[in-house]
C-alpha positions as CSV (number, residue, x, y, z in Angstrom):
1,X,22.8,-13.3,18.0
2,X,22.8,-13.7,14.2
3,X,19.2,-15.0,14.3
4,X,18.0,-11.9,16.1
5,X,19.7,-9.7,13.6
6,X,18.1,-11.5,10.6
7,X,14.7,-11.4,12.2
8,X,14.9,-7.7,12.7
9,X,16.1,-7.2,9.1
10,X,13.0,-9.0,7.9
11,X,10.6,-6.5,9.5
12,X,9.1,-3.7,7.4
13,X,10.6,-0.4,8.2
14,X,7.6,1.5,9.4
15,X,6.4,3.4,12.5
16,X,2.9,2.3,13.5
17,X,0.9,3.9,16.3
18,X,-2.1,2.1,17.9
19,X,-4.7,4.3,19.7
20,X,-7.3,2.7,21.9
21,X,-8.6,3.1,25.5
22,X,-8.7,-0.7,25.9
23,X,-5.4,-1.9,27.3
24,X,-6.1,-5.5,26.1
25,X,-6.6,-4.3,22.6
26,X,-3.4,-2.3,22.7
27,X,-1.4,-5.2,24.0
28,X,-2.8,-7.8,21.5
29,X,-2.3,-5.5,18.5
30,X,1.2,-4.4,19.5
31,X,2.4,-8.0,20.2
32,X,1.2,-9.1,16.8
33,X,2.2,-6.2,14.7
34,X,5.7,-5.8,16.2
35,X,6.6,-9.1,14.6
36,X,6.3,-7.4,11.2
37,X,7.1,-3.7,11.6
38,X,10.2,-2.1,13.0
39,X,8.4,0.2,15.5
40,X,5.0,-0.2,17.0
41,X,3.8,2.2,19.7
42,X,0.6,2.5,21.7
43,X,-1.5,5.3,23.1
44,X,-4.3,4.7,25.6
45,X,-5.8,8.3,25.5
46,X,-6.5,10.3,22.3
47,X,-5.8,13.5,24.3
48,X,-2.1,12.7,24.1
49,X,-2.2,12.6,20.3
50,X,-1.0,16.2,19.7
51,X,1.9,15.9,22.1
52,X,2.9,12.5,20.8
53,X,3.0,13.8,17.2
54,X,5.0,16.8,18.3
55,X,7.7,14.4,19.6
56,X,7.7,12.0,16.7
57,X,6.1,11.1,13.3
58,X,4.2,8.0,12.3
59,X,3.6,6.3,9.0
60,X,0.4,4.6,10.0
61,X,-2.1,5.1,12.8
62,X,-4.5,2.3,13.8
63,X,-7.2,4.0,15.9
64,X,-10.5,3.1,17.6
65,X,-13.5,5.2,16.6
66,X,-15.0,5.5,20.1
67,X,-13.3,6.3,23.4
68,X,-15.8,7.5,26.0
69,X,-18.0,4.9,27.5
70,X,-21.5,4.7,25.9
71,X,-20.4,6.6,22.8
72,X,-21.0,4.5,19.6
73,X,-21.5,7.1,16.8
74,X,-17.9,7.4,15.8
75,X,-17.8,11.2,16.1
76,X,-15.0,11.1,18.6
77,X,-12.8,9.0,16.3
78,X,-13.5,11.4,13.4
79,X,-12.6,14.4,15.6
80,X,-9.2,12.9,16.4
81,X,-8.9,11.8,12.8
82,X,-9.1,15.5,11.7
83,X,-6.5,16.5,14.4
84,X,-4.0,13.9,13.2
85,X,-4.4,15.1,9.6
86,X,-3.8,18.7,10.7
87,X,-0.5,17.9,12.4
88,X,0.7,15.1,10.1
89,X,-1.1,15.1,6.7
90,X,1.0,12.2,5.3
91,X,0.1,9.8,8.1
92,X,-2.2,7.1,6.9
93,X,-5.1,6.3,9.2
94,X,-6.8,3.0,9.7
95,X,-9.9,2.9,11.9
96,X,-11.1,0.1,14.2
97,X,-14.8,-0.5,14.7
98,X,-17.4,-3.1,15.7
99,X,-19.7,-4.9,13.3
100,X,-22.6,-2.7,14.1
101,X,-20.8,0.5,13.1
102,X,-19.6,-0.5,9.6
103,X,-21.7,2.3,8.0
104,X,-20.0,4.8,10.2
105,X,-16.6,3.4,9.1
106,X,-17.6,3.6,5.4
107,X,-18.5,7.3,5.9
108,X,-15.1,7.8,7.5
109,X,-13.4,6.5,4.3
110,X,-15.4,9.1,2.3
111,X,-13.8,11.7,4.6
112,X,-10.3,10.4,4.0
113,X,-9.6,7.4,6.2
114,X,-7.6,4.7,4.4
115,X,-9.6,1.7,5.6
116,X,-11.2,0.1,8.6
117,X,-10.7,-3.1,10.6
118,X,-13.5,-4.9,12.3
119,X,-13.2,-5.9,16.0
120,X,-12.4,-8.6,16.8
121,X,-10.0,-8.6,13.9
122,X,-8.6,-11.4,11.7
123,X,-4.8,-11.3,12.1
124,X,-4.1,-11.8,8.4
125,X,-6.6,-9.2,7.4
126,X,-5.2,-6.7,10.0
127,X,-1.6,-7.4,8.7
128,X,-2.6,-7.0,5.1
129,X,-4.4,-3.7,5.8
130,X,-1.4,-2.2,7.7
131,X,1.0,-3.4,5.0
132,X,-1.2,-1.7,2.4
133,X,-1.3,1.5,4.5
134,X,2.5,1.5,4.8
135,X,2.7,1.1,1.0
136,X,0.4,4.1,0.5
137,X,2.4,6.2,3.0
138,X,5.5,5.5,0.9
139,X,3.9,5.8,-2.5
140,X,1.6,8.8,-2.2
141,X,3.6,11.8,-1.2
142,X,2.2,15.3,-1.8
143,X,4.6,17.9,-3.0
144,X,4.9,21.1,-0.8
145,X,6.4,23.3,-3.4
146,X,6.7,21.7,-6.9
147,X,4.6,22.9,-9.7
148,X,5.0,21.0,-12.9
149,X,3.2,20.6,-16.2
150,X,-0.1,19.0,-15.6
151,X,-2.5,21.0,-17.7
152,X,-6.0,19.6,-17.9
153,X,-6.0,18.2,-14.4
154,X,-7.7,19.5,-11.4
155,X,-5.4,22.0,-9.5
156,X,-5.4,20.0,-6.3
157,X,-4.2,16.9,-8.1
158,X,-1.1,18.5,-9.7
159,X,0.7,18.2,-6.3
160,X,0.5,14.4,-6.6
161,X,2.2,14.2,-10.0
162,X,5.9,14.9,-10.4
163,X,7.5,14.7,-13.8
164,X,8.5,16.7,-16.8
165,X,10.2,14.0,-18.8
166,X,8.7,13.2,-22.2
167,X,7.9,9.5,-21.3
168,X,5.9,10.6,-18.2
169,X,4.2,13.5,-20.0
170,X,3.0,10.9,-22.6
171,X,1.4,9.0,-19.7
172,X,-0.3,12.1,-18.4
173,X,-1.7,12.8,-21.9
174,X,-3.3,9.4,-22.0
175,X,-4.6,9.8,-18.4
176,X,-6.2,13.2,-19.4
177,X,-8.0,11.6,-22.3
178,X,-9.2,8.5,-20.4
179,X,-10.0,9.9,-17.0
180,X,-13.5,11.3,-17.9
181,X,-14.6,8.0,-19.4
182,X,-15.7,4.8,-17.7
183,X,-13.3,2.6,-19.6
184,X,-11.5,-0.1,-17.6
185,X,-7.8,0.7,-17.3
186,X,-4.8,-1.6,-16.8
187,X,-1.7,0.1,-15.3
188,X,1.5,-1.7,-16.1
189,X,5.0,-1.0,-14.8
190,X,7.7,-2.2,-12.3
191,X,7.3,-1.8,-8.6
192,X,7.7,1.7,-7.3
193,X,6.8,3.5,-10.6
194,X,3.7,5.2,-9.1
195,X,0.7,3.0,-10.3
196,X,-1.3,3.9,-7.2
197,X,-0.8,7.7,-7.9
198,X,-2.0,7.3,-11.5
199,X,-5.0,5.3,-10.4
200,X,-6.0,8.0,-7.9
201,X,-5.4,10.6,-10.6
202,X,-7.7,8.9,-13.0
203,X,-10.4,8.7,-10.3
204,X,-10.0,12.3,-9.1
205,X,-10.4,13.6,-12.7
206,X,-13.4,11.4,-13.5
207,X,-17.1,12.1,-13.1
208,X,-17.1,9.7,-10.2
209,X,-14.7,11.8,-8.1
210,X,-17.4,12.6,-5.5
211,X,-17.7,8.9,-4.6
212,X,-15.2,6.4,-3.0
213,X,-11.9,5.4,-4.4
214,X,-11.5,1.8,-3.0
215,X,-8.0,0.3,-3.1
216,X,-7.7,-3.5,-2.9
217,X,-4.2,-4.9,-2.6
218,X,-4.7,-8.3,-4.1
219,X,-1.1,-9.2,-3.4
220,X,-1.6,-8.9,0.4
221,X,-5.1,-10.5,0.5
222,X,-5.2,-14.1,1.7
223,X,-7.0,-16.3,-0.8
224,X,-9.5,-17.5,1.8
225,X,-10.6,-13.9,2.4
226,X,-11.0,-13.0,-1.3
227,X,-14.7,-13.5,-1.7
228,X,-15.7,-12.1,1.7
229,X,-13.6,-9.0,1.2
230,X,-14.6,-8.3,-2.4
231,X,-18.2,-9.6,-2.5
232,X,-19.2,-9.3,1.2
233,X,-21.1,-11.8,3.3
234,X,-24.5,-12.4,5.0
235,X,-24.9,-12.9,8.7
236,X,-24.0,-16.5,9.7
237,X,-22.2,-17.1,6.4
238,X,-19.3,-18.4,8.4
239,X,-18.3,-18.7,12.1
240,X,-17.3,-15.1,12.7
241,X,-19.9,-13.5,10.5
242,X,-22.0,-12.0,13.3
243,X,-23.4,-9.2,11.1
244,X,-23.8,-8.8,7.4
245,X,-21.1,-6.8,5.6
246,X,-20.8,-5.3,2.2
247,X,-17.8,-6.1,0.0
248,X,-15.4,-3.8,-1.6
249,X,-17.3,-3.7,-4.9
250,X,-20.5,-2.6,-3.1
251,X,-18.5,-0.1,-1.1
252,X,-17.2,1.5,-4.4
253,X,-20.7,1.9,-5.8
254,X,-20.8,4.9,-8.2
255,X,-17.0,5.3,-7.6
256,X,-13.8,3.5,-8.5
257,X,-12.3,0.2,-7.4
258,X,-8.6,-0.1,-7.8
259,X,-7.4,-3.8,-8.0
260,X,-3.7,-3.6,-7.3
261,X,-1.3,-6.5,-8.1
262,X,-4.0,-8.4,-10.1
263,X,-1.3,-10.6,-11.6
264,X,-1.1,-12.5,-8.3
265,X,-4.6,-13.9,-8.5
266,X,-4.9,-17.7,-8.9
267,X,-6.9,-19.0,-11.9
268,X,-9.8,-19.9,-9.6
269,X,-10.1,-16.4,-8.3
270,X,-9.6,-15.0,-11.8
271,X,-12.7,-16.8,-12.8
272,X,-14.8,-15.4,-10.0
273,X,-13.5,-11.9,-10.7
274,X,-14.3,-12.2,-14.4
275,X,-17.9,-13.1,-13.6
276,X,-18.3,-10.0,-11.6
277,X,-16.8,-7.7,-14.3
278,X,-18.9,-9.3,-17.0
279,X,-22.2,-9.3,-15.2
280,X,-21.7,-6.3,-13.0
281,X,-23.4,-8.2,-10.2
282,X,-22.2,-9.5,-6.9
283,X,-23.6,-12.2,-4.6
284,X,-22.6,-12.0,-1.0
285,X,-21.3,-15.2,0.7
286,X,-24.2,-17.0,2.3
287,X,-26.8,-15.3,0.0
288,X,-28.4,-16.0,-3.4
289,X,-29.5,-12.4,-4.0
290,X,-27.7,-10.7,-6.9
291,X,-26.7,-7.1,-6.2
292,X,-26.1,-4.8,-9.2
293,X,-22.9,-2.7,-9.1
294,X,-21.9,0.4,-10.9
295,X,-18.2,0.9,-10.5
296,X,-15.2,2.0,-12.6
297,X,-12.5,-0.7,-12.6
298,X,-8.8,0.1,-12.6
299,X,-6.2,-2.7,-12.3
300,X,-2.5,-2.7,-11.9
301,X,0.3,-5.2,-12.1
302,X,4.1,-5.4,-12.4
303,X,3.8,-8.8,-14.3
304,X,3.8,-9.3,-18.0
305,X,0.2,-10.5,-18.4
306,X,0.6,-11.3,-22.1
307,X,3.4,-13.7,-21.1
308,X,1.3,-15.1,-18.2
309,X,-1.6,-15.7,-20.7
310,X,0.8,-17.6,-23.0
311,X,2.0,-19.7,-20.0
312,X,-1.7,-20.3,-19.0
313,X,-1.2,-18.6,-15.7
314,X,-3.7,-15.8,-16.5
315,X,-7.1,-15.9,-18.3
316,X,-7.0,-14.3,-21.7
317,X,-10.7,-13.3,-21.4
318,X,-10.1,-11.6,-18.1
319,X,-7.1,-9.7,-19.6
320,X,-9.4,-8.5,-22.5
321,X,-12.0,-7.3,-19.9
322,X,-9.5,-5.2,-17.8
323,X,-7.3,-3.6,-20.4
324,X,-9.7,-1.5,-22.5
325,X,-7.0,1.1,-22.0
326,X,-3.5,0.0,-21.1
327,X,-1.0,2.5,-19.6
328,X,2.6,1.5,-19.0
329,X,4.5,3.6,-16.5
330,X,8.1,4.2,-17.3
331,X,10.9,3.2,-14.9
332,X,12.8,5.9,-13.2
333,X,15.9,5.1,-15.2
334,X,13.9,6.2,-18.3
335,X,12.9,9.4,-16.6
336,X,16.4,10.9,-15.9
337,X,15.0,14.5,-16.1
338,X,12.6,13.8,-13.3
339,X,15.2,12.5,-10.8
340,X,16.3,16.0,-9.6
341,X,12.6,16.9,-9.1
342,X,12.0,13.8,-6.9
343,X,15.2,14.5,-5.0
344,X,14.1,18.0,-4.2
345,X,10.6,16.9,-3.3
346,X,11.8,14.2,-0.9
347,X,14.6,16.3,0.5
348,X,12.1,19.1,1.4
349,X,9.7,16.7,3.0
350,X,12.4,15.0,5.1
351,X,14.0,18.3,6.1
352,X,10.8,19.2,7.7
353,X,10.2,15.7,9.2
354,X,13.7,15.5,10.8
355,X,14.1,19.3,11.4
356,X,17.2,19.8,9.2
357,X,16.2,23.0,7.5
358,X,19.6,23.9,5.9
359,X,20.4,20.5,4.4
360,X,21.3,20.3,0.7
361,X,22.8,17.8,-1.7
362,X,26.2,18.4,-3.1
363,X,26.6,18.5,-6.9
364,X,28.6,15.2,-6.8
365,X,25.8,13.5,-4.8
366,X,23.2,14.8,-7.2
367,X,25.2,13.5,-10.2
368,X,25.6,10.1,-8.5
369,X,21.8,9.9,-8.1
370,X,21.2,10.8,-11.7
371,X,23.7,8.2,-12.9
372,X,22.3,5.4,-10.7
373,X,20.0,2.9,-12.4
374,X,17.3,2.8,-9.6
375,X,16.0,-0.8,-9.8
376,X,13.5,0.1,-7.0
377,X,12.3,3.2,-8.9
378,X,10.7,6.1,-7.1
379,X,10.2,4.2,-3.9
380,X,13.9,3.4,-3.7
381,X,14.9,7.0,-4.4
382,X,12.6,8.1,-1.6
383,X,14.3,5.7,0.8
384,X,17.8,6.8,-0.2
385,X,17.0,10.4,0.3
386,X,15.3,9.8,3.7
387,X,18.3,7.7,4.9
388,X,20.8,10.3,3.7
389,X,18.8,13.1,5.6
390,X,18.7,11.0,8.8
391,X,22.4,10.1,8.7
392,X,23.7,13.5,7.6
393,X,26.0,15.3,10.1
394,X,26.7,18.4,8.0
395,X,24.6,20.9,6.0
396,X,25.6,19.2,2.8
397,X,25.0,15.6,1.8
398,X,28.0,14.2,-0.1
399,X,28.0,11.2,-2.5
400,X,29.7,9.2,0.3
401,X,26.6,9.7,2.4
402,X,24.4,7.8,-0.2
403,X,23.7,4.2,0.2
404,X,22.4,2.3,-2.8
405,X,21.1,-1.3,-3.0
406,X,23.3,-2.6,-5.7
407,X,23.5,-6.2,-4.7
408,X,20.8,-8.9,-4.7
409,X,19.2,-9.5,-1.3
410,X,21.2,-12.0,0.7
411,X,23.6,-12.8,-2.2
412,X,26.7,-12.5,0.0
413,X,25.2,-13.8,3.2
414,X,25.6,-17.5,2.6
415,X,28.9,-18.5,4.1
416,X,28.4,-22.3,4.6
417,X,26.7,-25.2,2.9
418,X,24.7,-26.6,5.8
419,X,21.5,-27.6,4.1
420,X,19.1,-26.5,6.9
421,X,20.8,-23.2,7.4
422,X,20.6,-22.5,3.7
423,X,16.9,-23.4,3.7
424,X,16.3,-21.0,6.5
425,X,18.3,-18.3,4.7
426,X,16.3,-18.8,1.4
427,X,13.0,-18.7,3.1
428,X,13.9,-15.5,4.9
429,X,15.3,-13.9,1.7
430,X,12.1,-14.7,-0.2
431,X,9.9,-13.3,2.5
432,X,12.0,-10.2,2.8
433,X,12.1,-9.7,-1.0
434,X,8.3,-9.9,-1.2
435,X,7.6,-8.0,2.0
436,X,5.9,-10.9,3.7
437,X,3.6,-11.8,0.8
438,X,3.3,-15.6,1.2
439,X,2.0,-16.3,-2.3
440,X,4.8,-14.5,-4.0
441,X,7.5,-15.9,-1.7
442,X,6.2,-19.5,-2.2
443,X,6.2,-19.0,-6.0
444,X,9.8,-17.7,-5.9
445,X,10.9,-20.7,-3.8
446,X,9.0,-23.1,-6.1
447,X,6.9,-24.6,-3.3
448,X,3.2,-24.4,-2.3
449,X,1.8,-21.8,0.2
450,X,1.2,-24.6,2.7
451,X,4.7,-25.9,2.4
452,X,6.0,-22.4,3.1
453,X,3.8,-22.1,6.1
454,X,5.2,-25.4,7.4
455,X,8.8,-24.1,7.0
456,X,8.0,-20.8,8.7
457,X,6.5,-22.7,11.7
458,X,9.5,-25.1,11.7
459,X,12.1,-22.3,11.7
460,X,10.0,-20.1,14.0
461,X,9.8,-17.3,11.5
């Protein structure tokens, strides 16, 4: 019984909906993804989309682009994409397509799709894409009512940015100065401080805003997939390379590429990335032809890269290349004036989501949230508000209704000294802490990735 509970705890809290007319695809995707996410549902007909969303909300939708037999142009998928965005603007949509229809998928990203997955998919790539989509769903929340100081930015972007504190306004001033340039930007700050939001703001206020903003979560990307994902590959470059494919750098041509969690890259991959940034050329796997690229590069990390350079874990020349402009995002504890704004924003969003229109926070509850130190920053605040809305039984949320994560994960869960049980516990705790990121979990445990994989297989994790 305890094992089942722990396995459930390890899953990412997210509602994922898979839409495809192929029952085999639905079965395979659901069986795989339900190991990692708390709720995975399927839908075999797109005609049920509206009624399904009337009954429930979803964080991420994984949807095929073609449903009717003989249709290959992707128009059907984009029709239903628009319908989902109408009824649930905050749902992040990932499209599924075959090799032959990659160009259609790229066009869909220009229209607002988050990403696409090729059929037949690679499990690790599928998982990384859905994890990134969930992170986007949590991080990028558009305000329904808040208007705050954001002079100099495009009007439609002011909804993305919440904050009147001096520390955050200083960030916005730098963003305003830098956005119109092509300077490489390095965004620093703890997890949950809104680095994705600022990266998107830089793009939307640049001269490249008509082109793609391509987000690459390097923390979720398997090392073996790095080159094929970023640089692309030729037909026959490896076993599953049935058709040529452009990489993320080519996809971002004339636009912006956002390299998130760059501090997680190995030294070997740092060298390859440095070459691309220096020469502004990519070579697809299996080719010798150099392809020139014109992209704006924005990077982000929660690591202290200067310290990593001193410890020889990060290349100094790469750091110089990516931090022409360095912007450090303040933690929420240093933005006390902004906490009530975020609380109001997330309260209004979740009141609509869970149909609790009269709900408000009591003064004591609001004081409690302003006093709390928020180690998980904005992301944690969002979760606390949503949980309080869900569990509330009255029209007012009291401080007793709030649940904060004050203790370290798993700190009080070790109740015996059995070596194997402790090892199982530590592996689970590391995977949970780093939301399934193998590289980070292995580094935390002080073992190699392969050693961690062996333990996961041994303990059936």
